Backbone of each chain as ProteinMPNN parsed JSONL, in Angstrom:
{"seq_chain_A": "MVDIKITADELHVTECLNLVADPSCGGVATFIGTVRNHTKGRQVVRLEYECYQSMAIKEIQKIVWQAIDSFGVKNVVVHHRIGTLYPGDAAVVIVVSDGHRDAVFDACRYIIDTIKQTVPIWKKEVFADGEEWVSAHP", "coords_chain_A": {"N_chain_A": [[67.936, 107.003, 120.652], [70.301, 107.629, 123.1], [72.422, 106.516, 125.657], [74.796, 107.13, 127.999], [77.145, 106.187, 130.411], [79.419, 106.427, 133.125], [80.473, 104.667, 135.83], [80.953, 103.777, 139.309], [79.529, 101.757, 140.252], [78.108, 98.405, 140.116], [77.505, 96.953, 136.87], [74.489, 96.533, 134.992], [73.188, 94.308, 132.823], [70.59, 93.745, 131.976], [69.255, 96.102, 132.531], [70.47, 97.754, 130.629], [69.594, 96.516, 128.267], [66.854, 96.97, 128.497], [66.834, 99.71, 128.179], [67.332, 100.093, 125.435], [65.158, 98.941, 124.301], [62.795, 98.737, 121.754], [60.119, 98.792, 119.702], [60.346, 99.198, 116.978], [62.693, 98.123, 116.24], [64.492, 95.388, 114.998], [66.813, 94.142, 115.575], [69.235, 93.514, 118.054], [72.354, 94.111, 119.338], [74.818, 93.06, 121.624], [77.664, 93.797, 123.543], [79.744, 92.607, 126.053], [82.291, 93.412, 128.133], [84.408, 91.64, 130.146], [86.227, 90.981, 133.222], [89.209, 89.269, 132.915], [90.754, 86.301, 134.31], [93.423, 85.92, 134.02], [96.584, 87.011, 132.631], [98.906, 86.779, 130.137], [99.858, 84.383, 131.276], [99.966, 85.024, 133.963], [98.296, 85.186, 137.091], [95.432, 87.086, 137.589], [94.472, 89.153, 140.185], [92.863, 91.379, 140.749], [91.419, 94.236, 139.004], [92.187, 97.673, 138.706], [90.435, 100.396, 137.836], [90.648, 103.648, 136.461], [89.516, 106.962, 135.529], [89.425, 109.906, 133.422], [87.036, 111.76, 133.957], [85.394, 113.912, 132.745], [86.474, 114.205, 130.189], [86.399, 111.586, 129.274], [83.661, 111.018, 129.06], [82.994, 112.86, 127.05], [84.549, 111.834, 124.908], [83.428, 109.292, 124.571], [80.862, 110.042, 123.799], [81.464, 111.218, 121.293], [82.304, 108.936, 119.854], [80.0, 107.365, 119.867], [78.228, 108.985, 118.408], [79.597, 109.041, 115.98], [79.284, 106.376, 115.278], [76.526, 106.237, 114.973], [76.198, 107.979, 112.814], [77.75, 106.631, 110.846], [76.716, 104.008, 110.641], [74.051, 104.218, 110.853], [72.483, 103.445, 113.041], [69.908, 103.147, 115.593], [69.494, 103.157, 118.47], [71.682, 103.431, 121.251], [73.553, 102.202, 123.946], [76.072, 102.797, 126.28], [77.756, 101.693, 128.956], [80.23, 102.08, 131.331], [82.336, 100.706, 133.761], [84.181, 101.829, 136.627], [86.833, 101.871, 139.128], [87.463, 99.29, 141.575], [87.642, 96.08, 140.242], [86.84, 92.603, 139.912], [87.834, 89.273, 138.715], [85.533, 88.134, 136.294], [83.693, 90.169, 136.713], [81.681, 92.623, 135.002], [83.088, 95.053, 132.956], [82.481, 96.761, 130.934], [79.531, 97.518, 129.136], [77.917, 97.362, 126.108], [75.221, 98.169, 124.117], [73.388, 97.963, 121.165], [70.702, 98.896, 119.112], [68.642, 98.392, 116.225], [66.942, 98.4, 113.007], [67.941, 96.167, 111.567], [70.289, 93.35, 111.511], [72.97, 93.622, 110.49], [73.889, 96.312, 110.742], [73.813, 96.722, 113.525], [75.642, 94.876, 114.575], [78.015, 95.807, 113.338], [78.182, 98.449, 114.336], [78.397, 98.029, 117.094], [80.825, 96.681, 117.298], [82.539, 98.634, 116.243], [82.27, 100.614, 118.195], [83.3, 99.44, 120.625], [85.928, 98.847, 119.803], [86.934, 101.418, 119.264], [86.619, 102.772, 121.665], [88.6, 101.508, 123.136], [90.809, 102.649, 121.986], [90.777, 105.483, 122.256], [89.445, 106.592, 124.521], [89.867, 108.185, 127.624], [90.417, 106.145, 129.876], [91.831, 104.057, 132.274], [93.429, 100.965, 133.167], [94.776, 99.111, 135.846], [96.471, 96.155, 136.279], [96.374, 93.917, 138.902], [98.409, 91.56, 140.215], [99.147, 88.428, 141.91], [101.77, 88.735, 142.572], [102.634, 91.368, 142.059], [102.085, 94.451, 140.146], [100.674, 96.23, 137.283], [100.284, 98.854, 134.952], [98.105, 98.616, 132.288], [99.152, 98.3, 128.921], [100.869, 100.505, 129.075], [103.632, 100.573, 128.592], [105.918, 99.951, 125.8]], "CA_chain_A": [[68.191, 107.088, 122.078], [71.689, 107.386, 123.494], [72.609, 106.581, 127.102], [76.213, 106.914, 128.303], [77.359, 106.311, 131.852], [80.632, 105.878, 133.747], [80.014, 104.509, 137.211], [81.702, 102.869, 140.184], [78.595, 100.696, 140.657], [77.981, 97.217, 139.266], [76.734, 97.17, 135.645], [73.346, 95.628, 134.852], [72.934, 94.094, 131.397], [69.148, 93.825, 131.725], [68.91, 97.531, 132.502], [70.925, 98.277, 129.332], [68.69, 95.979, 127.238], [65.579, 97.673, 128.622], [66.981, 101.072, 127.661], [67.266, 100.129, 123.958], [63.944, 98.256, 123.839], [62.162, 99.62, 120.761], [59.373, 97.883, 118.817], [60.706, 99.391, 115.565], [64.015, 97.528, 116.034], [64.488, 93.935, 114.911], [68.134, 93.607, 115.905], [69.909, 94.082, 119.225], [73.675, 93.505, 119.559], [75.36, 93.386, 122.947], [79.032, 93.388, 123.877], [80.066, 92.751, 127.47], [83.709, 93.19, 128.422], [84.524, 91.191, 131.546], [87.603, 90.89, 133.736], [89.839, 87.943, 132.774], [91.484, 85.921, 135.528], [94.855, 85.72, 133.742], [97.201, 87.76, 131.539], [100.237, 86.259, 129.805], [100.255, 83.348, 132.217], [99.949, 85.463, 135.365], [96.945, 85.197, 137.641], [94.959, 88.43, 137.929], [93.701, 89.206, 141.429], [91.822, 92.392, 140.525], [91.789, 95.359, 138.148], [91.803, 98.975, 139.235], [90.154, 101.309, 136.72], [90.39, 105.057, 136.746], [89.216, 107.697, 134.298], [89.336, 111.368, 133.4], [85.594, 111.662, 133.744], [84.785, 114.874, 131.819], [86.966, 113.912, 128.841], [85.962, 110.239, 128.888], [82.266, 111.13, 128.611], [83.017, 113.543, 125.743], [85.097, 110.942, 123.881], [82.432, 108.233, 124.286], [79.803, 110.687, 123.0], [81.939, 111.348, 119.9], [82.328, 107.606, 119.24], [78.612, 106.924, 119.665], [77.637, 109.742, 117.287], [80.237, 108.547, 114.739], [78.657, 105.078, 114.962], [75.17, 106.522, 114.486], [76.366, 108.545, 111.462], [78.319, 105.676, 109.884], [75.955, 102.768, 110.481], [72.627, 104.545, 110.867], [71.745, 102.729, 114.091], [68.915, 104.006, 116.246], [69.649, 103.272, 119.926], [72.996, 102.978, 121.721], [73.867, 102.336, 125.372], [77.439, 102.461, 126.686], [77.987, 101.846, 130.392], [81.578, 101.635, 131.676], [82.548, 100.728, 135.205], [85.526, 102.165, 137.113], [87.057, 101.417, 140.504], [88.084, 97.966, 141.719], [86.85, 94.991, 139.659], [87.407, 91.263, 140.109], [87.559, 88.383, 137.584], [84.123, 87.847, 136.066], [82.885, 91.402, 136.722], [81.538, 93.339, 133.733], [83.733, 96.37, 132.971], [81.799, 97.609, 129.953], [78.377, 96.934, 128.443], [77.5, 98.156, 124.945], [74.046, 97.587, 123.459], [72.968, 98.747, 120.004], [69.538, 98.318, 118.43], [68.207, 99.031, 114.975], [66.049, 97.551, 112.233], [68.543, 94.958, 110.997], [71.444, 92.863, 112.264], [74.298, 94.039, 110.016], [74.266, 97.615, 111.288], [74.05, 96.686, 114.981], [76.933, 94.193, 114.811], [79.104, 96.701, 112.913], [78.264, 99.6, 115.243], [78.849, 97.54, 118.402], [82.246, 96.396, 117.112], [83.225, 99.922, 116.076], [82.259, 101.343, 119.474], [84.255, 98.878, 121.595], [87.297, 99.002, 119.285], [87.37, 102.813, 119.344], [86.756, 103.075, 123.106], [89.912, 101.015, 123.581], [91.879, 103.464, 121.405], [90.78, 106.935, 122.499], [88.759, 107.104, 125.718], [90.811, 108.213, 128.744], [90.149, 105.235, 130.99], [93.039, 103.242, 132.441], [93.32, 99.888, 134.147], [95.991, 98.526, 136.402], [96.285, 94.754, 136.653], [97.041, 93.56, 140.153], [98.696, 90.123, 140.257], [99.543, 87.955, 143.239], [103.163, 89.116, 142.845], [103.0, 92.664, 141.47], [101.006, 95.157, 139.45], [101.143, 96.825, 136.036], [99.319, 99.61, 134.144], [97.964, 97.905, 131.02], [99.541, 98.99, 127.675], [101.628, 101.742, 129.301], [104.974, 100.501, 127.994], [105.96, 99.169, 124.561]], "C_chain_A": [[69.657, 106.758, 122.352], [71.775, 107.499, 125.012], [74.055, 106.197, 127.416], [76.418, 107.123, 129.795], [78.722, 105.731, 132.231], [80.348, 105.847, 135.24], [80.917, 103.582, 138.007], [80.816, 101.701, 140.621], [78.585, 99.541, 139.659], [77.133, 97.534, 138.027], [75.635, 96.118, 135.538], [72.955, 95.507, 133.38], [71.442, 94.247, 131.09], [68.681, 95.279, 131.657], [69.293, 98.137, 131.142], [69.997, 97.801, 128.214], [67.334, 96.688, 127.29], [65.654, 99.075, 128.027], [66.857, 101.134, 126.139], [65.984, 99.49, 123.42], [63.13, 99.211, 122.96], [61.442, 98.719, 119.757], [59.704, 98.072, 117.335], [62.033, 98.715, 115.233], [63.94, 96.005, 116.037], [65.819, 93.313, 115.258], [68.735, 94.322, 117.102], [71.241, 93.356, 119.387], [74.218, 93.986, 120.896], [76.811, 92.937, 123.029], [79.239, 93.626, 125.361], [81.542, 92.446, 127.637], [83.837, 92.825, 129.891], [85.996, 91.038, 131.937], [88.079, 89.443, 133.63], [90.633, 87.606, 134.026], [92.973, 85.668, 135.275], [95.291, 86.636, 132.611], [98.587, 87.22, 131.347], [100.739, 85.287, 130.885], [100.272, 83.762, 133.687], [98.501, 85.555, 135.843], [96.562, 86.613, 138.084], [94.1, 88.36, 139.192], [92.545, 90.194, 141.273], [92.328, 93.417, 139.52], [91.365, 96.635, 138.844], [91.671, 99.938, 138.066], [90.071, 102.732, 137.23], [90.12, 105.785, 135.436], [89.307, 109.191, 134.531], [87.902, 111.641, 132.957], [85.068, 112.613, 132.648], [85.204, 114.56, 130.377], [86.468, 112.549, 128.362], [84.518, 110.277, 128.376], [82.213, 111.775, 127.221], [83.482, 112.606, 124.626], [84.117, 109.812, 123.559], [81.286, 108.821, 123.458], [80.21, 110.795, 121.531], [81.838, 110.007, 119.181], [80.907, 107.146, 118.921], [77.99, 107.674, 118.495], [78.294, 109.375, 115.96], [79.573, 107.237, 114.312], [77.257, 105.301, 114.397], [75.237, 107.087, 113.059], [76.775, 107.476, 110.452], [77.394, 104.505, 109.6], [74.452, 102.992, 110.545], [71.824, 103.841, 111.938], [70.914, 103.706, 114.928], [69.188, 104.229, 117.741], [71.0, 102.7, 120.37], [73.117, 103.226, 123.227], [75.332, 101.951, 125.577], [77.554, 102.738, 128.183], [79.37, 101.276, 130.707], [81.748, 101.748, 133.182], [83.983, 101.141, 135.518], [85.637, 101.718, 138.573], [87.675, 100.031, 140.5], [87.152, 96.876, 141.207], [87.6, 93.67, 139.813], [87.058, 90.37, 138.917], [86.074, 88.025, 137.508], [83.24, 89.085, 136.064], [82.812, 91.997, 135.315], [82.156, 94.726, 133.879], [83.048, 97.325, 132.007], [80.638, 96.833, 129.336], [77.982, 97.898, 127.33], [76.306, 97.447, 124.32], [73.61, 98.533, 122.351], [71.728, 98.096, 119.417], [69.17, 99.134, 117.202], [67.33, 98.037, 114.215], [66.647, 96.206, 111.859], [69.884, 94.61, 111.643], [72.787, 93.419, 111.814], [74.759, 95.322, 110.699], [74.582, 97.521, 112.782], [75.345, 95.954, 115.332], [78.094, 95.147, 114.494], [79.283, 97.856, 113.9], [78.829, 99.183, 116.596], [80.361, 97.308, 118.362], [83.059, 97.695, 117.024], [83.345, 100.644, 117.429], [83.275, 100.752, 120.448], [85.696, 99.06, 121.111], [87.801, 100.432, 119.491], [87.485, 103.273, 120.8], [88.148, 102.684, 123.575], [91.06, 101.868, 123.061], [91.929, 104.896, 121.934], [90.206, 107.41, 123.828], [89.695, 107.047, 126.935], [90.308, 107.468, 129.986], [91.377, 104.324, 131.051], [92.783, 102.12, 133.425], [94.695, 99.389, 134.556], [95.659, 97.091, 136.768], [97.059, 94.489, 137.923], [97.153, 92.039, 140.182], [99.021, 89.732, 141.688], [100.916, 88.519, 143.603], [103.564, 90.438, 142.172], [101.821, 93.332, 140.794], [101.562, 95.901, 138.251], [100.012, 97.597, 135.359], [99.286, 98.996, 132.749], [98.33, 98.823, 129.844], [100.439, 100.209, 127.858], [102.981, 101.737, 128.587], [104.961, 99.672, 126.719], [106.339, 97.712, 124.827]], "O_chain_A": [[70.178, 105.741, 121.892], [71.266, 108.456, 125.596], [74.484, 105.079, 127.134], [75.936, 108.097, 130.373], [79.127, 104.685, 131.725], [80.023, 106.87, 135.843], [81.569, 102.703, 137.443], [81.284, 100.77, 141.276], [79.001, 99.689, 138.51], [76.162, 98.286, 138.112], [75.817, 94.968, 135.938], [72.462, 96.457, 132.771], [71.075, 94.813, 130.061], [67.833, 95.639, 130.841], [68.541, 98.93, 130.575], [69.648, 98.573, 127.321], [66.737, 96.972, 126.251], [64.687, 99.574, 127.451], [66.336, 102.111, 125.602], [65.751, 99.497, 122.211], [62.818, 100.333, 123.358], [62.09, 97.96, 119.037], [59.382, 97.209, 116.518], [62.46, 98.725, 114.078], [63.394, 95.404, 116.962], [65.954, 92.09, 115.242], [68.751, 95.55, 117.172], [71.27, 92.136, 119.552], [74.094, 95.158, 121.252], [77.145, 91.822, 122.628], [78.948, 94.708, 125.872], [81.995, 91.346, 127.318], [83.436, 93.586, 130.772], [86.88, 90.975, 131.083], [87.461, 88.522, 134.164], [91.126, 88.496, 134.72], [93.702, 85.258, 136.178], [94.495, 86.999, 131.745], [99.379, 87.198, 132.29], [101.881, 85.365, 131.336], [100.56, 82.943, 134.56], [97.606, 85.949, 135.095], [97.28, 87.251, 138.855], [93.13, 87.605, 139.257], [91.402, 89.891, 141.615], [93.52, 93.464, 139.217], [90.319, 96.685, 139.492], [92.65, 100.26, 137.393], [89.502, 102.996, 138.289], [90.454, 105.287, 134.361], [89.272, 109.675, 135.662], [87.599, 111.739, 131.768], [84.376, 112.172, 131.73], [84.389, 114.64, 129.458], [86.152, 112.378, 127.185], [84.195, 109.64, 127.374], [81.495, 111.313, 126.335], [82.898, 112.577, 123.543], [83.988, 109.417, 122.4], [80.795, 108.181, 122.529], [79.417, 110.507, 120.635], [81.354, 109.933, 118.052], [80.643, 106.607, 117.846], [77.299, 107.072, 117.673], [77.634, 109.391, 114.922], [79.33, 107.017, 113.125], [76.852, 104.627, 113.449], [74.432, 106.719, 112.203], [76.232, 107.409, 109.35], [77.29, 104.054, 108.46], [73.67, 102.068, 110.32], [70.618, 103.649, 111.783], [71.176, 104.908, 114.965], [69.122, 105.361, 118.221], [71.409, 101.628, 119.924], [72.822, 104.317, 123.715], [75.777, 100.905, 125.104], [77.461, 103.886, 128.618], [79.652, 100.121, 130.387], [81.361, 102.741, 133.797], [84.899, 100.834, 134.754], [84.667, 101.251, 139.171], [88.333, 99.64, 139.536], [86.017, 96.752, 141.668], [88.83, 93.634, 139.84], [86.109, 90.655, 138.187], [85.448, 87.666, 138.505], [82.156, 89.069, 135.481], [83.759, 91.89, 134.536], [81.811, 95.481, 134.788], [83.03, 98.537, 132.222], [80.755, 95.641, 129.052], [77.746, 99.083, 127.565], [76.375, 96.253, 124.027], [73.478, 99.74, 122.559], [71.694, 96.878, 119.238], [69.349, 100.351, 117.138], [67.016, 96.961, 114.724], [65.936, 95.201, 111.835], [70.533, 95.465, 112.244], [73.66, 93.668, 112.646], [75.89, 95.404, 111.177], [75.516, 98.168, 113.256], [76.059, 96.345, 116.256], [79.033, 95.277, 115.279], [80.41, 98.2, 114.257], [79.644, 99.897, 117.179], [81.081, 97.693, 119.283], [84.114, 97.833, 117.643], [84.39, 101.208, 117.754], [84.045, 101.503, 121.046], [86.582, 99.386, 121.901], [88.961, 100.636, 119.85], [88.357, 104.078, 121.127], [88.798, 103.424, 124.314], [92.16, 101.831, 123.613], [93.013, 105.469, 122.051], [90.465, 108.546, 124.224], [90.251, 105.993, 127.243], [89.855, 108.053, 130.97], [91.892, 103.881, 130.024], [92.032, 102.277, 134.387], [95.619, 99.264, 133.753], [94.688, 96.832, 137.479], [98.248, 94.795, 138.017], [96.152, 91.324, 140.174], [99.153, 90.585, 142.566], [101.207, 88.756, 144.775], [104.714, 90.6, 141.762], [100.694, 92.841, 140.86], [102.759, 96.178, 138.184], [98.909, 97.073, 135.205], [100.325, 98.87, 132.1], [97.883, 99.968, 129.776], [100.744, 100.888, 126.877], [103.419, 102.754, 128.05], [104.113, 98.796, 126.554], [106.421, 96.915, 123.893]]}, "seq_chain_B": "MKLKILAFGITKDILGVQKKEVEIATGATVAALKDLLEADFPELKKLRSYFIAVDSEYADDDLILAQEHEIAIIPPVSGG", "coords_chain_B": {"N_chain_B": [[104.209, 131.866, 133.306], [101.82, 130.022, 135.308], [100.883, 126.662, 135.11], [98.25, 124.399, 135.62], [98.375, 120.983, 136.038], [96.908, 117.881, 135.373], [97.324, 114.467, 136.228], [97.084, 111.101, 135.121], [96.552, 107.527, 135.517], [99.456, 105.678, 134.781], [101.023, 107.945, 134.63], [100.402, 109.449, 136.817], [101.638, 108.004, 138.807], [104.279, 108.379, 137.963], [104.7, 111.175, 138.174], [104.122, 111.377, 140.803], [102.078, 112.686, 142.007], [98.574, 113.679, 141.717], [97.792, 116.165, 140.875], [99.536, 118.927, 139.627], [101.499, 121.897, 139.755], [103.03, 123.798, 137.226], [105.688, 125.826, 136.181], [106.088, 127.857, 133.399], [107.174, 129.467, 130.334], [105.239, 132.272, 129.242], [102.91, 131.825, 126.638], [103.821, 129.392, 125.843], [103.927, 126.26, 124.047], [102.149, 123.107, 123.601], [104.105, 121.246, 122.883], [106.38, 122.377, 124.078], [105.696, 122.156, 126.747], [105.691, 119.374, 126.992], [108.419, 118.835, 126.593], [109.492, 120.075, 128.855], [108.285, 118.576, 130.923], [109.33, 116.058, 130.345], [112.009, 116.493, 130.835], [112.027, 116.848, 133.594], [110.844, 114.473, 134.403], [112.002, 111.812, 133.312], [111.039, 109.235, 132.94], [108.712, 109.418, 131.519], [109.412, 109.309, 128.859], [109.755, 106.66, 128.39], [107.326, 105.544, 128.009], [104.796, 103.963, 125.947], [103.447, 105.874, 124.475], [102.252, 109.232, 124.899], [99.74, 111.716, 125.469], [98.798, 115.191, 125.509], [96.024, 116.686, 126.953], [93.814, 119.385, 126.503], [91.494, 121.284, 128.125], [89.778, 119.021, 128.168], [90.071, 117.904, 125.607], [91.965, 116.147, 123.126], [95.125, 117.547, 122.409], [97.005, 119.249, 119.853], [100.582, 119.395, 119.151], [101.352, 122.032, 118.586], [99.596, 123.716, 119.819], [98.866, 126.63, 121.698], [99.382, 127.226, 125.088], [97.495, 128.311, 127.988], [97.031, 129.981, 131.153], [94.467, 129.553, 132.18], [93.625, 127.166, 131.146], [92.501, 123.76, 131.48], [94.67, 121.245, 131.936], [95.828, 118.046, 130.988], [97.695, 115.034, 131.419], [97.778, 112.335, 129.281], [98.302, 109.11, 129.367], [98.917, 105.949, 127.555], [95.765, 104.644, 126.769], [93.471, 102.286, 128.303], [90.878, 101.262, 128.438], [87.701, 99.454, 128.563]], "CA_chain_B": [[102.853, 131.559, 133.775], [101.701, 128.756, 136.027], [99.87, 125.772, 134.544], [97.81, 123.29, 136.491], [98.42, 119.758, 135.251], [96.336, 116.665, 135.965], [97.998, 113.258, 135.742], [96.253, 109.907, 135.285], [97.153, 106.227, 135.246], [100.877, 105.55, 135.134], [101.691, 109.251, 134.76], [100.184, 109.867, 138.208], [102.731, 107.358, 139.553], [105.565, 108.97, 137.559], [104.791, 112.517, 138.768], [103.998, 111.225, 142.249], [100.877, 113.421, 142.458], [97.526, 113.74, 140.689], [97.717, 117.548, 140.382], [100.841, 119.559, 139.779], [101.653, 123.215, 139.12], [104.275, 123.881, 136.466], [106.02, 127.193, 135.74], [106.575, 127.797, 132.018], [107.107, 130.781, 129.677], [103.95, 132.652, 128.665], [102.842, 131.52, 125.214], [104.422, 128.074, 125.571], [103.073, 125.309, 123.334], [102.062, 121.748, 124.138], [105.415, 120.609, 122.682], [107.293, 122.92, 125.09], [105.313, 121.546, 128.028], [106.163, 117.979, 126.995], [109.875, 118.881, 126.788], [109.749, 120.41, 130.261], [107.89, 117.433, 131.753], [110.261, 114.944, 130.095], [113.274, 116.825, 131.492], [111.848, 116.603, 135.031], [110.386, 113.092, 134.635], [112.46, 111.053, 132.128], [110.241, 108.003, 132.786], [107.659, 109.669, 130.513], [109.923, 108.95, 127.53], [109.724, 105.198, 128.242], [105.954, 105.098, 127.741], [104.465, 103.653, 124.555], [103.111, 107.185, 123.925], [101.343, 109.953, 125.788], [99.204, 112.925, 124.861], [98.334, 116.26, 126.399], [94.658, 117.138, 126.676], [93.528, 120.746, 126.953], [90.038, 121.423, 128.307], [89.126, 117.732, 127.874], [90.213, 117.485, 124.201], [93.348, 115.887, 122.719], [95.695, 118.776, 121.862], [98.163, 119.123, 118.969], [101.822, 119.906, 119.734], [101.554, 123.478, 118.373], [98.582, 124.506, 120.542], [99.446, 127.532, 122.702], [98.734, 127.001, 126.385], [97.197, 129.492, 128.801], [96.869, 129.664, 132.567], [93.1, 129.135, 132.513], [93.339, 125.847, 130.585], [92.652, 122.535, 132.271], [95.636, 120.465, 131.15], [95.965, 116.704, 131.542], [98.594, 114.097, 130.738], [96.99, 111.149, 128.937], [99.143, 107.98, 128.941], [98.157, 105.008, 126.713], [94.492, 104.3, 127.42], [93.25, 100.832, 128.376], [89.508, 101.006, 128.88], [87.018, 98.304, 127.987]], "C_chain_B": [[102.861, 130.209, 134.487], [100.596, 127.933, 135.377], [99.515, 124.711, 135.572], [97.66, 122.036, 135.636], [97.778, 118.61, 136.034], [97.081, 115.46, 135.383], [97.136, 112.04, 136.065], [97.083, 108.652, 135.032], [98.616, 106.218, 135.656], [101.553, 106.911, 135.296], [101.474, 109.849, 136.15], [101.283, 109.259, 139.095], [104.076, 108.025, 139.238], [105.749, 110.356, 138.186], [104.718, 112.46, 140.295], [102.808, 111.962, 142.841], [99.828, 113.401, 141.339], [97.386, 115.138, 140.094], [99.042, 118.221, 140.641], [100.816, 120.932, 139.123], [103.015, 123.286, 138.461], [104.473, 125.328, 136.022], [106.645, 127.093, 134.34], [106.397, 129.178, 131.377], [105.706, 131.041, 129.111], [103.975, 132.389, 127.158], [103.439, 130.174, 124.848], [103.401, 127.146, 124.886], [103.012, 123.974, 124.089], [103.418, 121.052, 124.012], [106.412, 121.079, 123.745], [106.987, 122.324, 126.464], [105.816, 120.106, 128.108], [107.681, 117.921, 127.22], [110.207, 119.115, 128.255], [109.429, 119.224, 131.173], [108.888, 116.285, 131.605], [111.624, 115.207, 130.742], [113.18, 116.524, 132.993], [111.542, 115.137, 135.334], [110.733, 112.229, 133.418], [111.681, 109.752, 131.892], [109.145, 108.177, 131.735], [108.103, 109.204, 129.132], [109.909, 107.44, 127.292], [108.331, 104.672, 127.932], [105.778, 104.801, 126.252], [104.151, 104.95, 123.799], [102.418, 107.938, 125.049], [100.909, 111.232, 125.093], [98.928, 113.956, 125.946], [96.909, 116.604, 125.971], [94.491, 118.536, 127.251], [92.019, 120.93, 126.973], [89.287, 120.195, 127.778], [89.116, 117.345, 126.393], [91.694, 117.188, 123.939], [93.901, 117.128, 122.025], [96.877, 118.463, 120.948], [99.379, 119.795, 119.621], [101.96, 121.43, 119.612], [100.495, 124.342, 119.071], [99.264, 125.361, 121.625], [98.639, 127.444, 124.002], [98.497, 128.32, 127.12], [96.864, 129.035, 130.212], [95.492, 129.089, 132.9], [92.742, 127.749, 131.947], [93.374, 124.758, 131.66], [93.486, 121.572, 131.424], [95.797, 119.094, 131.807], [96.961, 115.896, 130.727], [97.818, 112.799, 130.539], [97.946, 110.037, 128.488], [98.305, 107.001, 128.107], [96.893, 104.526, 127.441], [94.289, 102.786, 127.38], [91.863, 100.512, 128.93], [88.934, 99.761, 128.219], [87.285, 97.047, 128.778]], "O_chain_B": [[103.755, 129.382, 134.305], [99.504, 128.441, 135.121], [100.374, 124.2, 136.292], [96.925, 122.022, 134.648], [98.075, 118.404, 137.21], [97.424, 115.439, 134.201], [96.536, 111.954, 137.136], [98.153, 108.698, 134.426], [98.974, 106.688, 136.736], [102.545, 107.026, 136.016], [102.275, 110.664, 136.606], [101.788, 109.91, 140.009], [104.907, 108.213, 140.126], [106.833, 110.675, 138.674], [105.184, 113.364, 140.987], [102.557, 111.874, 144.043], [100.143, 113.143, 140.178], [96.927, 115.297, 138.963], [99.609, 118.109, 141.727], [100.198, 121.119, 138.075], [104.026, 122.892, 139.043], [103.539, 125.973, 135.545], [107.599, 126.346, 134.125], [105.565, 129.968, 131.826], [105.071, 130.137, 128.569], [104.959, 132.701, 126.487], [103.553, 129.848, 123.666], [102.195, 127.238, 125.116], [103.723, 123.755, 125.069], [103.838, 120.345, 124.928], [107.199, 120.281, 124.254], [107.893, 122.028, 127.242], [106.305, 119.667, 129.149], [108.169, 117.06, 127.952], [111.075, 118.455, 128.826], [110.197, 118.903, 132.08], [109.249, 115.627, 132.58], [112.313, 114.272, 131.149], [114.126, 116.013, 133.592], [111.925, 114.618, 136.383], [109.868, 111.945, 132.59], [111.664, 109.23, 130.777], [108.699, 107.201, 131.132], [107.285, 108.759, 128.327], [110.032, 106.982, 126.156], [108.166, 103.491, 127.626], [106.513, 105.318, 125.41], [104.533, 105.111, 122.64], [102.036, 107.335, 126.052], [101.618, 111.762, 124.238], [98.838, 113.636, 127.131], [96.627, 116.789, 124.787], [94.967, 118.832, 128.348], [91.349, 120.751, 125.956], [88.304, 120.313, 127.046], [88.272, 116.561, 125.96], [92.571, 117.879, 124.456], [93.242, 117.701, 121.157], [97.654, 117.546, 121.213], [99.242, 120.637, 120.508], [102.616, 122.054, 120.445], [100.502, 125.565, 118.927], [100.121, 124.879, 122.366], [97.414, 127.568, 124.016], [99.201, 129.307, 126.905], [96.477, 127.89, 130.448], [95.361, 128.245, 133.786], [91.67, 127.222, 132.243], [94.155, 124.818, 132.61], [93.068, 121.143, 130.348], [95.892, 118.992, 133.03], [97.061, 116.049, 129.51], [97.273, 112.234, 131.487], [98.362, 110.028, 127.329], [97.099, 107.203, 127.965], [96.955, 104.063, 128.58], [94.858, 102.093, 126.536], [91.694, 99.624, 129.767], [89.599, 99.101, 127.42], [86.783, 95.979, 128.428]]}, "name": "protein", "num_of_chains": 2, "seq": "MVDIKITADELHVTECLNLVADPSCGGVATFIGTVRNHTKGRQVVRLEYECYQSMAIKEIQKIVWQAIDSFGVKNVVVHHRIGTLYPGDAAVVIVVSDGHRDAVFDACRYIIDTIKQTVPIWKKEVFADGEEWVSAHPMKLKILAFGITKDILGVQKKEVEIATGATVAALKDLLEADFPELKKLRSYFIAVDSEYADDDLILAQEHEIAIIPPVSGG"}
């Protein structure tokens, strides 16, 4: 089972866990990426996420199928939020389930690491005294 | 030919618009488009990197562009 979603609505971890629920699976790994309240000593007021929806969905699909091929995991959920987020909000939820723990930890790690490298989603950090697109400049 | 270009993230700020039409020689490659964009918007050269996507896929520099393509500028991504 694969479920991929990019949404402006709040993410629900329980909903993601319910989606991967599978009596044949003895291991469930979850990664939740949340908004930090500081970056390099500056206080973050909010993050503004945007994405190139059609390409972002395609790129997440590729990553999920690579993870399924490489680690042999059975169920994967990736939900990513866009729009305006505040410290503490969940920006991404990844849940992987399979028979054993090694594969689900490895797949979950691979998915979040690769999302950060290739999926066309961008965030702008808004500080009390300015704003900056994350990673844009060297 | 005229190409329709989508810009995201910081490149939307650099171009000043989210959608832009660009006039370029028929048969131009991705590399030629990048040269043209960098000439008009030198700020692009200050980015860590950027890619061109064609029809929602990362495109190589030697890909030949056509009017019907959906073309997008992809600055360094920062999802998650």
